[in-house]
KEVOPA-368149 format. One record per residue (C-alpha): residue number from 1; x, y, z. Coordinates in nm, 2 decimals. Example, Ala and Ser with C-alpha at 12.3 -4.5 7.8 and 13.67 -1.06 7.14 Angstrom:
2
<node 1 <1.23 -0.45 0.78>> <node 2 <1.37 -0.11 0.71>> 
***
This chain:
232
<node 1 <0.33 1.22 1.90>> <node 2 <0.52 1.52 1.79>> <node 3 <0.29 1.81 1.72>> <node 4 <0.46 1.89 1.39>> <node 5 <0.41 1.54 1.26>> <node 6 <0.05 1.55 1.38>> <node 7 <0.00 1.86 1.17>> <node 8 <0.17 1.69 0.87>> <node 9 <-0.08 1.40 0.90>> <node 10 <-0.38 1.63 0.93>> <node 11 <-0.28 1.84 0.63>> <node 12 <-0.20 1.54 0.41>> <node 13 <-0.52 1.36 0.50>> <node 14 <-0.73 1.66 0.43>> <node 15 <-0.57 1.72 0.09>> <node 16 <-0.58 1.36 -0.02>> <node 17 <-0.95 1.33 0.07>> <node 18 <-1.04 1.65 -0.12>> <node 19 <-0.83 1.54 -0.42>> <node 20 <-1.00 1.20 -0.43>> <node 21 <-1.34 1.37 -0.41>> <node 22 <-1.26 1.61 -0.69>> <node 23 <-1.15 1.32 -0.92>> <node 24 <-1.39 1.05 -0.83>> <node 25 <-1.69 1.26 -0.74>> <node 26 <-1.70 1.09 -0.39>> <node 27 <-1.42 1.09 -0.13>> <node 28 <-1.34 0.85 0.14>> <node 29 <-1.53 0.86 0.47>> <node 30 <-1.20 0.88 0.66>> <node 31 <-0.83 0.92 0.58>> <node 32 <-0.56 0.80 0.82>> <node 33 <-0.20 0.91 0.76>> <node 34 <0.10 0.75 0.94>> <node 35 <0.45 0.88 0.92>> <node 36 <0.76 0.70 1.03>> <node 37 <1.12 0.78 0.93>> <node 38 <1.12 0.77 0.55>> <node 39 <0.77 0.62 0.51>> <node 40 <0.43 0.78 0.47>> <node 41 <0.12 0.57 0.45>> <node 42 <-0.24 0.69 0.37>> <node 43 <-0.52 0.45 0.46>> <node 44 <-0.86 0.52 0.31>> <node 45 <-1.19 0.39 0.46>> <node 46 <-1.54 0.36 0.31>> <node 47 <-1.43 0.47 -0.04>> <node 48 <-1.65 0.34 -0.32>> <node 49 <-1.85 0.54 -0.57>> <node 50 <-2.20 0.45 -0.67>> <node 51 <-2.09 0.36 -1.02>> <node 52 <-1.81 0.14 -0.89>> <node 53 <-2.06 -0.04 -0.66>> <node 54 <-2.28 -0.12 -0.96>> <node 55 <-1.98 -0.26 -1.15>> <node 56 <-1.87 -0.47 -0.86>> <node 57 <-2.22 -0.62 -0.83>> <node 58 <-2.19 -0.72 -1.19>> <node 59 <-1.85 -0.88 -1.13>> <node 60 <-1.65 -0.62 -1.32>> <node 61 <-1.38 -0.57 -1.06>> <node 62 <-1.11 -0.55 -1.32>> <node 63 <-1.28 -0.25 -1.48>> <node 64 <-1.29 -0.07 -1.15>> <node 65 <-0.92 -0.15 -1.09>> <node 66 <-0.83 -0.02 -1.44>> <node 67 <-1.02 0.30 -1.39>> <node 68 <-0.86 0.37 -1.05>> <node 69 <-0.52 0.29 -1.19>> <node 70 <-0.55 0.55 -1.46>> <node 71 <-0.69 0.82 -1.22>> <node 72 <-0.42 0.75 -0.96>> <node 73 <-0.14 0.79 -1.22>> <node 74 <-0.26 1.15 -1.25>> <node 75 <-0.31 1.20 -0.88>> <node 76 <0.00 1.05 -0.71>> <node 77 <0.24 1.31 -0.85>> <node 78 <0.00 1.58 -0.71>> <node 79 <0.00 1.41 -0.37>> <node 80 <0.38 1.37 -0.37>> <node 81 <0.42 1.74 -0.46>> <node 82 <0.19 1.84 -0.18>> <node 83 <0.38 1.62 0.07>> <node 84 <0.69 1.80 -0.03>> <node 85 <0.53 2.14 0.03>> <node 86 <0.41 2.03 0.38>> <node 87 <0.71 1.83 0.50>> <node 88 <1.00 1.95 0.28>> <node 89 <1.06 1.59 0.16>> <node 90 <0.91 1.45 -0.16>> <node 91 <0.84 1.07 -0.19>> <node 92 <1.06 0.92 -0.46>> <node 93 <0.83 0.61 -0.50>> <node 94 <0.45 0.58 -0.46>> <node 95 <0.24 0.26 -0.43>> <node 96 <-0.13 0.21 -0.41>> <node 97 <-0.38 -0.07 -0.38>> <node 98 <-0.75 -0.13 -0.30>> <node 99 <-0.96 -0.37 -0.11>> <node 100 <-1.28 -0.30 -0.30>> <node 101 <-1.51 -0.53 -0.11>> <node 102 <-1.39 -0.37 0.22>> <node 103 <-1.42 -0.02 0.06>> <node 104 <-1.06 0.05 0.17>> <node 105 <-0.74 0.16 0.00>> <node 106 <-0.38 0.24 0.07>> <node 107 <-0.12 0.48 -0.06>> <node 108 <0.24 0.44 0.04>> <node 109 <0.52 0.69 -0.02>> <node 110 <0.89 0.60 0.02>> <node 111 <1.10 0.91 0.08>> <node 112 <1.47 0.95 0.00>> <node 113 <1.54 1.10 0.34>> <node 114 <1.36 1.10 0.68>> <node 115 <1.06 1.32 0.72>> <node 116 <1.15 1.61 0.96>> <node 117 <1.05 1.53 1.32>> <node 118 <0.91 1.19 1.22>> <node 119 <0.93 0.92 1.49>> <node 120 <1.16 0.62 1.42>> <node 121 <0.99 0.30 1.30>> <node 122 <0.98 -0.01 1.51>> <node 123 <1.20 -0.27 1.35>> <node 124 <1.20 -0.49 1.66>> <node 125 <0.82 -0.56 1.67>> <node 126 <0.71 -0.90 1.81>> <node 127 <0.72 -1.17 1.54>> <node 128 <0.93 -0.99 1.28>> <node 129 <1.16 -1.28 1.19>> <node 130 <0.88 -1.53 1.17>> <node 131 <0.66 -1.29 0.97>> <node 132 <0.93 -1.22 0.72>> <node 133 <0.99 -1.59 0.68>> <node 134 <0.62 -1.65 0.62>> <node 135 <0.61 -1.37 0.36>> <node 136 <0.92 -1.52 0.19>> <node 137 <0.75 -1.86 0.18>> <node 138 <0.43 -1.72 0.02>> <node 139 <0.63 -1.51 -0.22>> <node 140 <0.81 -1.83 -0.33>> <node 141 <0.47 -2.00 -0.39>> <node 142 <0.34 -1.71 -0.60>> <node 143 <0.66 -1.63 -0.79>> <node 144 <1.01 -1.65 -0.62>> <node 145 <1.18 -1.59 -0.29>> <node 146 <1.26 -1.21 -0.26>> <node 147 <1.63 -1.13 -0.28>> <node 148 <1.57 -0.88 0.01>> <node 149 <1.29 -0.82 0.26>> <node 150 <1.25 -0.55 0.51>> <node 151 <0.96 -0.49 0.75>> <node 152 <0.87 -0.24 1.03>> <node 153 <0.58 -0.10 1.23>> <node 154 <0.49 0.26 1.18>> <node 155 <0.25 0.23 1.47>> <node 156 <0.06 -0.05 1.65>> <node 157 <-0.19 -0.10 1.36>> <node 158 <0.03 -0.03 1.05>> <node 159 <0.30 -0.28 0.94>> <node 160 <0.50 -0.21 0.62>> <node 161 <0.69 -0.48 0.42>> <node 162 <0.92 -0.40 0.14>> <node 163 <1.04 -0.68 -0.09>> <node 164 <1.30 -0.65 -0.36>> <node 165 <1.41 -0.89 -0.64>> <node 166 <1.08 -1.06 -0.71>> <node 167 <1.05 -1.07 -1.09>> <node 168 <1.12 -1.39 -1.28>> <node 169 <1.24 -1.38 -1.64>> <node 170 <0.90 -1.44 -1.80>> <node 171 <0.75 -1.15 -1.60>> <node 172 <1.03 -0.92 -1.72>> <node 173 <0.96 -1.02 -2.07>> <node 174 <0.59 -0.96 -2.03>> <node 175 <0.67 -0.61 -1.89>> <node 176 <0.90 -0.54 -2.19>> <node 177 <0.62 -0.63 -2.43>> <node 178 <0.39 -0.39 -2.27>> <node 179 <0.18 -0.63 -2.06>> <node 180 <0.27 -0.49 -1.72>> <node 181 <-0.08 -0.38 -1.63>> <node 182 <-0.22 -0.72 -1.70>> <node 183 <0.06 -0.89 -1.51>> <node 184 <0.00 -0.66 -1.21>> <node 185 <-0.36 -0.76 -1.19>> <node 186 <-0.28 -1.13 -1.21>> <node 187 <0.00 -1.10 -0.95>> <node 188 <-0.22 -0.90 -0.71>> <node 189 <-0.50 -1.15 -0.73>> <node 190 <-0.27 -1.45 -0.69>> <node 191 <-0.07 -1.31 -0.40>> <node 192 <-0.38 -1.18 -0.22>> <node 193 <-0.54 -1.52 -0.24>> <node 194 <-0.24 -1.66 -0.05>> <node 195 <-0.23 -1.37 0.20>> <node 196 <-0.60 -1.35 0.28>> <node 197 <-0.63 -1.73 0.32>> <node 198 <-0.34 -1.73 0.56>> <node 199 <-0.40 -1.73 0.93>> <node 200 <-0.03 -1.73 1.02>> <node 201 <-0.01 -1.35 1.01>> <node 202 <-0.26 -1.31 1.30>> <node 203 <-0.10 -1.59 1.50>> <node 204 <0.25 -1.44 1.45>> <node 205 <0.14 -1.08 1.53>> <node 206 <-0.11 -1.17 1.80>> <node 207 <-0.38 -0.95 1.66>> <node 208 <-0.64 -0.95 1.38>> <node 209 <-0.53 -0.83 1.04>> <node 210 <-0.82 -0.65 0.88>> <node 211 <-0.66 -0.54 0.55>> <node 212 <-0.37 -0.65 0.33>> <node 213 <-0.25 -0.44 0.04>> <node 214 <0.02 -0.50 -0.22>> <node 215 <0.17 -0.31 -0.51>> <node 216 <0.48 -0.33 -0.74>> <node 217 <0.73 -0.10 -0.89>> <node 218 <0.86 -0.29 -1.20>> <node 219 <1.14 -0.05 -1.27>> <node 220 <1.28 -0.10 -0.92>> <node 221 <1.18 -0.47 -0.91>> <node 222 <1.03 -0.39 -0.57>> <node 223 <0.70 -0.46 -0.40>> <node 224 <0.54 -0.29 -0.10>> <node 225 <0.29 -0.46 0.13>> <node 226 <0.08 -0.30 0.40>> <node 227 <-0.09 -0.49 0.68>> <node 228 <-0.35 -0.31 0.88>> <node 229 <-0.45 -0.46 1.21>> <node 230 <-0.74 -0.40 1.45>> <node 231 <-0.67 -0.24 1.78>> <node 232 <-0.57 -0.50 2.04>> 
***
């Protein structure tokens, strides 16, 4: 790995961990940053506050999601600005999602230009065509077939999928009426129920998938997925 990129990763990880600790009162146990071409992913492990744990035990997962959504709306611009200070490139779009029962989370930044010294992503990873077909099939079951789909590996454990053109007319109307947050919660639960109960990803990739995250940008009609695999 390029030494400059390694320094970027260390600085972004340290800043993100501190910012989360300042806002939540407890930070993640570890923060892993991956950078490839125009993509920056931040993977959080063992991140759950004592109050959130109590809420989850009482089946109030939606309350935890809503609280985190509000806090992240304030934090993501700060993280984006810090990334620009460190790398010279500011993410144009940011996505985030949580796997609360795994105590993990992801942040994904899409930059308008390549991060300096970043390694190219691997678009020729084993199983790409089959994986994209499977994701398109699942997307169709949950909503509609994406108009575009792109996937790549940032490293051997981090696989990014970007889907565009997913919203159907009734979803666009719900968003227009101000129900976007409710729609996102429903879509996330529905899609994840398909993804987590699907063994095809592991068969296609030849390794165990330990986390699956998904988030949407309604203005862009775009969705980002992140698959995190165990080491082979």
